[in-house]
Biopython code that builds the backbone (N, CA, C, O; Angstrom):
import numpy as np
from Bio.PDB.StructureBuilder import StructureBuilder

atoms = [
    (1, "UNK", "N", (21.756, -9.451, 8.002)),
    (1, "UNK", "CA", (22.015, -8.378, 7.056)),
    (1, "UNK", "C", (20.706, -8.027, 6.333)),
    (1, "UNK", "O", (19.980, -8.909, 5.875)),
    (2, "UNK", "N", (20.429, -6.757, 6.245)),
    (2, "UNK", "CA", (19.231, -6.276, 5.574)),
    (2, "UNK", "C", (19.462, -6.213, 4.070)),
    (2, "UNK", "O", (20.506, -5.755, 3.606)),
    (3, "UNK", "N", (18.478, -6.679, 3.324)),
    (3, "UNK", "CA", (18.583, -6.583, 1.870)),
    (3, "UNK", "C", (18.438, -5.134, 1.442)),
    (3, "UNK", "O", (17.836, -4.321, 2.145)),
    (4, "UNK", "N", (18.994, -4.822, 0.285)),
    (4, "UNK", "CA", (18.953, -3.450, -0.219)),
    (4, "UNK", "C", (18.494, -3.460, -1.670)),
    (4, "UNK", "O", (19.163, -4.011, -2.544)),
    (5, "UNK", "N", (17.350, -2.847, -1.909)),
    (5, "UNK", "CA", (16.805, -2.660, -3.246)),
    (5, "UNK", "C", (16.797, -1.167, -3.513)),
    (5, "UNK", "O", (16.435, -0.383, -2.635)),
    (6, "UNK", "N", (17.191, -0.763, -4.709)),
    (6, "UNK", "CA", (17.196, 0.666, -5.044)),
    (6, "UNK", "C", (17.168, 0.825, -6.553)),
    (6, "UNK", "O", (17.369, -0.130, -7.304)),
    (7, "UNK", "N", (16.915, 2.049, -6.975)),
    (7, "UNK", "CA", (16.928, 2.373, -8.396)),
    (7, "UNK", "C", (18.138, 3.236, -8.708)),
    (7, "UNK", "O", (18.493, 4.124, -7.933)),
    (8, "UNK", "N", (18.766, 2.974, -9.840)),
    (8, "UNK", "CA", (19.817, 3.847, -10.370)),
    (8, "UNK", "C", (19.156, 4.691, -11.446)),
    (8, "UNK", "O", (18.457, 4.175, -12.319)),
    (9, "UNK", "N", (19.384, 5.995, -11.372)),
    (9, "UNK", "CA", (18.791, 6.927, -12.326)),
    (9, "UNK", "C", (19.783, 7.231, -13.434)),
    (9, "UNK", "O", (20.992, 7.271, -13.206)),
    (10, "UNK", "N", (19.266, 7.445, -14.634)),
    (10, "UNK", "CA", (20.104, 7.814, -15.772)),
    (10, "UNK", "C", (19.567, 9.084, -16.402)),
    (10, "UNK", "O", (18.361, 9.330, -16.416)),
    (11, "UNK", "N", (20.484, 9.888, -16.924)),
    (11, "UNK", "CA", (20.110, 11.098, -17.644)),
    (11, "UNK", "C", (19.726, 12.225, -16.712)),
    (11, "UNK", "O", (19.604, 12.052, -15.500)),
    (12, "UNK", "N", (19.540, 13.372, -17.309)),
    (12, "UNK", "CA", (19.104, 14.534, -16.553)),
    (12, "UNK", "C", (20.207, 15.140, -15.718)),
    (12, "UNK", "O", (20.692, 14.528, -14.766)),
    (13, "UNK", "N", (20.591, 16.318, -16.072)),
    (13, "UNK", "CA", (21.600, 17.004, -15.288)),
    (13, "UNK", "C", (21.004, 17.382, -13.947)),
    (13, "UNK", "O", (19.876, 17.868, -13.872)),
    (14, "UNK", "N", (21.761, 17.158, -12.901)),
    (14, "UNK", "CA", (21.308, 17.491, -11.566)),
    (14, "UNK", "C", (20.383, 16.458, -10.947)),
    (14, "UNK", "O", (19.973, 16.611, -9.797)),
    (15, "UNK", "N", (20.048, 15.412, -11.685)),
    (15, "UNK", "CA", (19.190, 14.363, -11.132)),
    (15, "UNK", "C", (20.021, 13.479, -10.202)),
    (15, "UNK", "O", (21.211, 13.278, -10.445)),
    (16, "UNK", "N", (19.418, 12.955, -9.154)),
    (16, "UNK", "CA", (20.163, 12.072, -8.257)),
    (16, "UNK", "C", (20.596, 10.808, -8.982)),
    (16, "UNK", "O", (19.969, 10.404, -9.961)),
    (17, "UNK", "N", (21.664, 10.185, -8.504)),
    (17, "UNK", "CA", (22.176, 8.991, -9.169)),
    (17, "UNK", "C", (21.513, 7.718, -8.658)),
    (17, "UNK", "O", (21.517, 6.701, -9.352)),
    (18, "UNK", "N", (20.946, 7.759, -7.464)),
    (18, "UNK", "CA", (20.239, 6.587, -6.954)),
    (18, "UNK", "C", (19.179, 7.038, -5.962)),
    (18, "UNK", "O", (19.228, 8.150, -5.437)),
    (19, "UNK", "N", (18.237, 6.167, -5.722)),
    (19, "UNK", "CA", (17.130, 6.487, -4.833)),
    (19, "UNK", "C", (17.398, 5.964, -3.434)),
    (19, "UNK", "O", (18.467, 5.429, -3.140)),
    (20, "UNK", "N", (16.415, 6.131, -2.594)),
    (20, "UNK", "CA", (16.429, 5.594, -1.251)),
    (20, "UNK", "C", (16.498, 4.070, -1.305)),
    (20, "UNK", "O", (16.032, 3.460, -2.268)),
    (21, "UNK", "N", (17.070, 3.462, -0.288)),
    (21, "UNK", "CA", (17.084, 2.004, -0.196)),
    (21, "UNK", "C", (15.730, 1.502, 0.288)),
    (21, "UNK", "O", (15.055, 2.168, 1.072)),
    (22, "UNK", "N", (15.343, 0.330, -0.182)),
    (22, "UNK", "CA", (14.083, -0.300, 0.204)),
    (22, "UNK", "C", (14.378, -1.711, 0.699)),
    (22, "UNK", "O", (15.320, -2.345, 0.225)),
    (23, "UNK", "N", (13.578, -2.216, 1.655)),
    (23, "UNK", "CA", (13.843, -3.548, 2.204)),
    (23, "UNK", "C", (13.406, -4.696, 1.300)),
    (23, "UNK", "O", (13.912, -5.811, 1.428)),
    (24, "UNK", "N", (12.467, -4.434, 0.381)),
    (24, "UNK", "CA", (11.985, -5.498, -0.505)),
    (24, "UNK", "C", (11.823, -4.964, -1.921)),
    (24, "UNK", "O", (11.734, -3.756, -2.138)),
    (25, "UNK", "N", (11.786, -5.880, -2.875)),
    (25, "UNK", "CA", (11.543, -5.499, -4.264)),
    (25, "UNK", "C", (10.155, -4.880, -4.403)),
    (25, "UNK", "O", (9.982, -3.902, -5.130)),
    (26, "UNK", "N", (9.171, -5.442, -3.712)),
    (26, "UNK", "CA", (7.804, -4.915, -3.787)),
    (26, "UNK", "C", (7.734, -3.480, -3.282)),
    (26, "UNK", "O", (7.028, -2.656, -3.865)),
    (27, "UNK", "N", (8.455, -3.167, -2.209)),
    (27, "UNK", "CA", (8.477, -1.793, -1.696)),
    (27, "UNK", "C", (9.097, -0.845, -2.712)),
    (27, "UNK", "O", (8.589, 0.254, -2.932)),
    (28, "UNK", "N", (10.190, -1.267, -3.330)),
    (28, "UNK", "CA", (10.853, -0.425, -4.329)),
    (28, "UNK", "C", (9.937, -0.182, -5.519)),
    (28, "UNK", "O", (9.817, 0.948, -5.993)),
    (29, "UNK", "N", (9.295, -1.231, -6.001)),
    (29, "UNK", "CA", (8.424, -1.092, -7.166)),
    (29, "UNK", "C", (7.179, -0.273, -6.846)),
    (29, "UNK", "O", (6.702, 0.475, -7.700)),
    (30, "UNK", "N", (6.647, -0.398, -5.639)),
    (30, "UNK", "CA", (5.490, 0.397, -5.233)),
    (30, "UNK", "C", (5.853, 1.880, -5.191)),
    (30, "UNK", "O", (5.090, 2.723, -5.663)),
    (31, "UNK", "N", (7.020, 2.196, -4.627)),
    (31, "UNK", "CA", (7.478, 3.581, -4.584)),
    (31, "UNK", "C", (7.633, 4.120, -6.001)),
    (31, "UNK", "O", (7.190, 5.229, -6.301)),
    (32, "UNK", "N", (8.262, 3.336, -6.870)),
    (32, "UNK", "CA", (8.499, 3.771, -8.241)),
    (32, "UNK", "C", (7.197, 4.039, -8.980)),
    (32, "UNK", "O", (7.107, 4.999, -9.745)),
    (33, "UNK", "N", (6.188, 3.206, -8.762)),
    (33, "UNK", "CA", (4.897, 3.374, -9.440)),
    (33, "UNK", "C", (4.285, 4.737, -9.145)),
    (33, "UNK", "O", (3.599, 5.307, -9.995)),
    (34, "UNK", "N", (4.525, 5.259, -7.960)),
    (34, "UNK", "CA", (3.984, 6.560, -7.603)),
    (34, "UNK", "C", (4.886, 7.736, -7.928)),
    (34, "UNK", "O", (4.442, 8.883, -7.880)),
    (35, "UNK", "N", (6.138, 7.476, -8.256)),
    (35, "UNK", "CA", (7.119, 8.554, -8.427)),
    (35, "UNK", "C", (7.682, 8.709, -9.829)),
    (35, "UNK", "O", (8.376, 9.691, -10.095)),
    (36, "UNK", "N", (7.407, 7.766, -10.747)),
    (36, "UNK", "CA", (8.113, 7.793, -12.029)),
    (36, "UNK", "C", (7.874, 9.086, -12.795)),
    (36, "UNK", "O", (8.795, 9.595, -13.434)),
    (37, "UNK", "N", (6.662, 9.632, -12.748)),
    (37, "UNK", "CA", (6.403, 10.851, -13.520)),
    (37, "UNK", "C", (7.145, 12.046, -12.930)),
    (37, "UNK", "O", (7.595, 12.916, -13.674)),
    (38, "UNK", "N", (7.281, 12.102, -11.602)),
    (38, "UNK", "CA", (8.060, 13.177, -10.982)),
    (38, "UNK", "C", (9.532, 13.055, -11.359)),
    (38, "UNK", "O", (10.195, 14.060, -11.616)),
    (39, "UNK", "N", (10.040, 11.834, -11.391)),
    (39, "UNK", "CA", (11.433, 11.626, -11.803)),
    (39, "UNK", "C", (11.637, 12.101, -13.235)),
    (39, "UNK", "O", (12.634, 12.754, -13.542)),
    (40, "UNK", "N", (10.689, 11.773, -14.111)),
    (40, "UNK", "CA", (10.788, 12.199, -15.513)),
    (40, "UNK", "C", (10.786, 13.723, -15.608)),
    (40, "UNK", "O", (11.536, 14.293, -16.400)),
    (41, "UNK", "N", (9.954, 14.381, -14.811)),
    (41, "UNK", "CA", (9.919, 15.849, -14.810)),
    (41, "UNK", "C", (11.234, 16.442, -14.326)),
    (41, "UNK", "O", (11.599, 17.547, -14.726)),
    (42, "UNK", "N", (11.948, 15.719, -13.471)),
    (42, "UNK", "CA", (13.244, 16.180, -12.965)),
    (42, "UNK", "C", (14.373, 15.906, -13.956)),
    (42, "UNK", "O", (15.520, 16.274, -13.704)),
    (43, "UNK", "N", (14.055, 15.263, -15.078)),
    (43, "UNK", "CA", (15.058, 15.023, -16.105)),
    (43, "UNK", "C", (15.624, 13.621, -16.139)),
    (43, "UNK", "O", (16.508, 13.332, -16.945)),
    (44, "UNK", "N", (15.130, 12.738, -15.275)),
    (44, "UNK", "CA", (15.587, 11.348, -15.317)),
    (44, "UNK", "C", (14.994, 10.707, -16.567)),
    (44, "UNK", "O", (13.791, 10.816, -16.807)),
    (45, "UNK", "N", (15.817, 10.050, -17.355)),
    (45, "UNK", "CA", (15.346, 9.456, -18.609)),
    (45, "UNK", "C", (15.113, 7.953, -18.515)),
    (45, "UNK", "O", (14.348, 7.400, -19.306)),
    (46, "UNK", "N", (15.760, 7.282, -17.561)),
    (46, "UNK", "CA", (15.598, 5.834, -17.400)),
    (46, "UNK", "C", (16.025, 5.439, -15.994)),
    (46, "UNK", "O", (16.798, 6.145, -15.347)),
    (47, "UNK", "N", (15.515, 4.303, -15.528)),
    (47, "UNK", "CA", (15.906, 3.772, -14.223)),
    (47, "UNK", "C", (16.215, 2.287, -14.351)),
    (47, "UNK", "O", (15.680, 1.594, -15.216)),
    (48, "UNK", "N", (17.089, 1.820, -13.470)),
    (48, "UNK", "CA", (17.436, 0.407, -13.383)),
    (48, "UNK", "C", (17.246, -0.030, -11.944)),
    (48, "UNK", "O", (17.728, 0.637, -11.029)),
    (49, "UNK", "N", (16.546, -1.147, -11.724)),
    (49, "UNK", "CA", (16.366, -1.681, -10.379)),
    (49, "UNK", "C", (17.582, -2.522, -10.009)),
    (49, "UNK", "O", (18.019, -3.379, -10.778)),
    (50, "UNK", "N", (18.118, -2.263, -8.821)),
    (50, "UNK", "CA", (19.277, -3.000, -8.317)),
    (50, "UNK", "C", (18.909, -3.738, -7.034)),
    (50, "UNK", "O", (18.186, -3.209, -6.189)),
    (51, "UNK", "N", (19.409, -4.955, -6.898)),
    (51, "UNK", "CA", (19.345, -5.701, -5.640)),
    (51, "UNK", "C", (20.778, -5.825, -5.177)),
    (51, "UNK", "O", (21.600, -6.489, -5.808)),
    (52, "UNK", "N", (21.068, -5.163, -4.047)),
    (52, "UNK", "CA", (22.453, -4.957, -3.636)),
    (52, "UNK", "C", (23.127, -4.196, -4.781)),
    (52, "UNK", "O", (22.735, -3.062, -5.056)),
    (53, "UNK", "N", (24.113, -4.767, -5.451)),
    (53, "UNK", "CA", (24.750, -4.086, -6.581)),
    (53, "UNK", "C", (24.462, -4.770, -7.918)),
    (53, "UNK", "O", (25.022, -4.386, -8.945)),
    (54, "UNK", "N", (23.598, -5.772, -7.907)),
    (54, "UNK", "CA", (23.284, -6.514, -9.131)),
    (54, "UNK", "C", (22.057, -5.929, -9.824)),
    (54, "UNK", "O", (21.053, -5.633, -9.176)),
    (55, "UNK", "N", (22.142, -5.763, -11.139)),
    (55, "UNK", "CA", (20.998, -5.272, -11.906)),
    (55, "UNK", "C", (19.923, -6.351, -11.977)),
    (55, "UNK", "O", (20.208, -7.493, -12.336)),
    (56, "UNK", "N", (18.689, -5.988, -11.636)),
    (56, "UNK", "CA", (17.560, -6.910, -11.710)),
    (56, "UNK", "C", (16.856, -6.716, -13.042)),
    (56, "UNK", "O", (16.595, -7.686, -13.753)),
    (57, "UNK", "N", (16.547, -5.470, -13.384)),
    (57, "UNK", "CA", (16.023, -5.142, -14.709)),
    (57, "UNK", "C", (16.224, -3.675, -14.991)),
    (57, "UNK", "O", (16.406, -2.855, -14.091)),
    (58, "UNK", "N", (16.186, -3.374, -16.272)),
    (58, "UNK", "CA", (16.386, -2.011, -16.723)),
    (58, "UNK", "C", (17.591, -1.953, -17.635)),
    (58, "UNK", "O", (18.270, -2.958, -17.846)),
    (59, "UNK", "N", (17.851, -0.804, -18.164)),
    (59, "UNK", "CA", (17.158, 0.453, -17.868)),
    (59, "UNK", "C", (15.760, 0.504, -18.491)),
    (59, "UNK", "O", (15.530, 0.040, -19.608)),
    (60, "UNK", "N", (14.848, 1.084, -17.725)),
    (60, "UNK", "CA", (13.474, 1.293, -18.189)),
    (60, "UNK", "C", (13.316, 2.766, -18.536)),
    (60, "UNK", "O", (13.514, 3.617, -17.669)),
    (61, "UNK", "N", (12.967, 3.094, -19.774)),
    (61, "UNK", "CA", (12.766, 4.494, -20.148)),
    (61, "UNK", "C", (11.552, 5.084, -19.437)),
    (61, "UNK", "O", (10.570, 4.385, -19.185)),
    (62, "UNK", "N", (11.625, 6.361, -19.118)),
    (62, "UNK", "CA", (10.538, 7.029, -18.410)),
    (62, "UNK", "C", (9.664, 7.885, -19.308)),
    (62, "UNK", "O", (8.787, 8.595, -18.815)),
    (63, "UNK", "N", (9.881, 7.836, -20.606)),
    (63, "UNK", "CA", (9.026, 8.629, -21.490)),
    (63, "UNK", "C", (7.641, 7.982, -21.563)),
    (63, "UNK", "O", (7.535, 6.781, -21.812)),
    (64, "UNK", "N", (6.583, 8.765, -21.350)),
    (64, "UNK", "CA", (5.230, 8.191, -21.398)),
    (64, "UNK", "C", (4.857, 7.854, -22.840)),
    (64, "UNK", "O", (4.619, 8.752, -23.648)),
    (65, "UNK", "N", (4.808, 6.599, -23.155)),
    (65, "UNK", "CA", (4.580, 6.136, -24.532)),
    (65, "UNK", "C", (3.250, 6.522, -25.088)),
    (65, "UNK", "O", (2.940, 6.193, -26.233)),
]
sb = StructureBuilder()
sb.init_structure("model")
sb.init_model(0)
sb.init_chain("A")
sb.init_seg("    ")
for serial, (resi, resn, name, xyz) in enumerate(atoms, 1):
    if name == "N":
        sb.init_residue(resn, " ", resi, " ")
    sb.init_atom(name, np.array(xyz, "f"), 0.0, 1.0, " ", f" {name:<3s}", serial, name[0])
structure = sb.get_structure()
């Protein structure tokens, strides 16, 4: 069975509810590092990292402090 890592998005009307699946936590975090500002521009206000259906961490706010 392949592991499934993904992000759940919060906030923003019309924003997707979850991202693409990733095979590892490192892959998911690498993708997020390059995409968080685009997600924020799309109205996503926070993300939570999930492993399968379990929350790993989050919600993490996307506002640039």
